[in-house]
C-alpha positions in Angstrom: -27.4 -6.1 -16.9 -24.1 -4.4 -16.0 -21.0 -6.5 -15.5 -19.9 -7.3 -12.0 -16.7 -6.0 -10.5 -15.0 -9.4 -10.7 -16.0 -9.8 -14.3 -14.7 -6.3 -15.2 -11.4 -6.9 -13.5 -11.0 -10.2 -15.2 -11.9 -8.6 -18.6 -9.5 -5.7 -17.9 -6.5 -8.1 -17.9 -7.2 -8.6 -21.7 -8.8 -5.3 -22.4 -7.5 -2.5 -20.1 -10.4 -0.2 -21.1 -12.7 -2.3 -19.0 -10.9 -1.0 -15.9 -12.5 2.4 -16.6 -15.8 1.1 -15.3 -14.2 0.1 -12.0 -12.7 3.6 -11.8 -16.1 5.2 -12.5 -17.9 3.0 -10.0 -15.6 3.4 -7.1 -13.5 6.6 -7.4 -15.8 8.8 -5.4 -16.0 6.3 -2.5 -12.2 5.8 -2.4 -11.8 9.6 -2.5 -14.2 10.1 0.4 -12.4 7.3 2.3 -9.1 9.1 1.9 -10.5 12.6 2.5 -11.8 11.5 5.9 -8.3 10.6 6.9 -6.0 13.2 5.2 -6.1 16.7 3.7 -8.0 16.9 0.4 -4.9 17.7 -1.7 -3.1 14.7 -0.3 -6.2 12.5 -0.7 -6.5 13.4 -4.4 -2.9 12.2 -5.0 -3.5 9.1 -3.0 -6.7 8.3 -4.8 -4.8 8.4 -8.1 -2.2 6.1 -6.6 -4.9 3.7 -5.4 -6.2 3.2 -8.9 -2.8 3.0 -10.5 -1.9 0.3 -8.0 -5.2 -1.5 -8.6 -4.7 -1.3 -12.3 -1.3 -2.9 -12.0 -2.6 -5.6 -9.6 -5.9 -6.2 -11.3 -5.0 -9.8 -12.1 -4.5 -10.4 -8.4 -8.1 -9.5 -7.5 -9.9 -12.3 -5.6 -12.8 -13.1 -7.9 -14.8 -14.5 -4.9 -15.3 -10.9 -3.7 -18.6 -9.4 -4.9 -17.3 -5.8 -5.0 -13.9 -4.3 -5.7 -14.6 -1.6 -3.1 -13.1 -3.4 0.0 -10.0 -4.4 -2.2 -9.6 -0.7 -3.2 -10.0 0.4 0.4 -7.3 -2.1 1.3 -5.0 -0.6 -1.2 -5.8 2.9 0.1 -5.3 1.8 3.7 -1.8 0.4 2.8 -0.9 3.6 0.9 -1.9 5.6 4.0 0.3 3.4 6.2 3.2 3.7 3.8 2.8 7.5 3.8 2.6 7.5 7.6 5.8 5.5 7.9 8.0 7.2 5.4 6.6 10.5 4.4 8.7 13.1 6.3 8.4 15.7 3.5 4.6 16.2 4.0 4.2 17.4 7.6 0.5 18.0 7.2 -0.2 14.3 6.3 2.1 13.1 9.1 0.5 15.4 11.7 -3.0 14.3 10.6 -2.2 10.6 10.7 -0.4 10.8 14.1 -3.3 12.6 15.7 -4.9 10.6 18.5 -7.9 12.8 18.7 -10.4 12.3 15.8 -12.0 15.2 14.1 -15.5 16.5 14.7 -16.6 14.8 11.5 -15.4 11.4 12.9 -17.3 11.9 16.1 -20.5 12.8 14.3 -20.2 9.7 12.1 -20.1 7.3 15.0 -23.4 8.4 16.7 -26.4 10.2 15.4 -26.0 13.9 14.7 -28.3 15.1 17.5 -26.5 13.2 20.2 -23.1 14.2 18.8 -24.0 17.9 19.1 -24.4 17.4 22.9 -21.6 14.9 23.5 -19.0 15.9 20.8 -16.1 16.6 23.1 -16.7 13.5 25.2 -17.0 11.3 22.1 -13.9 12.7 20.5 -11.9 11.9 23.7 -13.4 8.4 23.8 -12.5 7.7 20.2 -9.0 9.2 20.8 -8.4 6.7 23.6 -9.1 3.7 21.3 -6.4 1.5 19.9 -5.7 2.6 16.3 -7.0 -0.7 14.9 -10.2 -0.5 16.9 -10.8 3.1 15.9 -10.1 2.3 12.2 -12.6 -0.6 12.3 -15.2 1.4 14.1 -14.9 4.4 11.7 -14.9 2.1 8.6 -18.2 0.7 9.9 -19.6 4.2 10.6 -18.2 6.0 7.6 -18.0 3.5 4.8 -20.8 1.1 6.0 -18.5 -1.8 5.7 -19.2 -5.2 7.3 -16.6 -6.9 9.5 -15.8 -9.2 6.6 -15.2 -6.3 4.3 -13.1 -4.5 6.9 -11.0 -7.7 7.2 -10.3 -7.5 3.5 -9.3 -3.8 3.8 -7.0 -4.4 6.8 -5.7 -7.9 5.8 -6.7 -9.6 9.0 -9.3 -12.3 9.9 -12.9 -11.2 10.2 -13.0 -12.5 13.7 -10.3 -10.1 14.7 -12.3 -7.2 13.2 -15.4 -8.3 15.1 -13.3 -8.4 18.3 -12.0 -4.9 17.7 -15.5 -3.6 17.0 -16.9 -5.2 20.2 -14.1 -3.7 22.3 -14.3 -0.3 20.6 -18.0 0.0 21.1 -17.7 -1.1 24.7 -15.0 1.4 25.4 -16.8 4.3 23.8 -20.0 3.4 25.6 -18.2 3.1 29.0 -16.4 6.4 28.4 -19.7 8.2 27.5 -21.5 6.6 30.5 -18.7 7.7 32.9 -18.8 11.2 31.5 -22.6 11.3 31.9 -22.4 10.2 35.5 -19.7 12.7 36.2 -21.8 15.5 34.6 -24.8 14.3 36.7 -22.8 14.5 39.9 -21.5 17.9 39.1 -25.0 19.1 38.3 -26.3 17.8 41.6 -23.5 19.5 43.5 -24.1 22.8 41.7 -27.8 22.6 42.6 -27.1 22.4 46.3 
């Protein structure tokens, strides 16, 4: 039976080679998490930084967590925030993080692909109108499949706050899409006259 993430991290404090398994288990997921948010060249650098930071802080891992993935996503999220605040040299990253309109990939991840093909523009606008925290929580649910409790670990907030953000985000997206559908229906009826 393979060792659990908490066991490996605990062991890695004494035997740093044990951390290699954490890297092998979670690098791809962390890389995807970052690539969805920034250009791939920047994501590669940040992914390396995530694991360097995790290695340095491995003794601080909360052994009550079943998986290291939310902890690693939290480190990635904090590195992204730091890059956003102080990284004036990399305009591409700054422009991507400042964008209020999510990419087409983000829109397709929130609802099923068939519906997204018809409503892509409306969905992108609806997601773009969300508060950044709400959008992050919604996209972590859609992209990473994280639960509110895991998102709370990533963002360093209570799980109840994440559940509130998700509730509000889903309601806002649903209302925006319904309003757009009604407007499209009115326009179609007017055109048919």
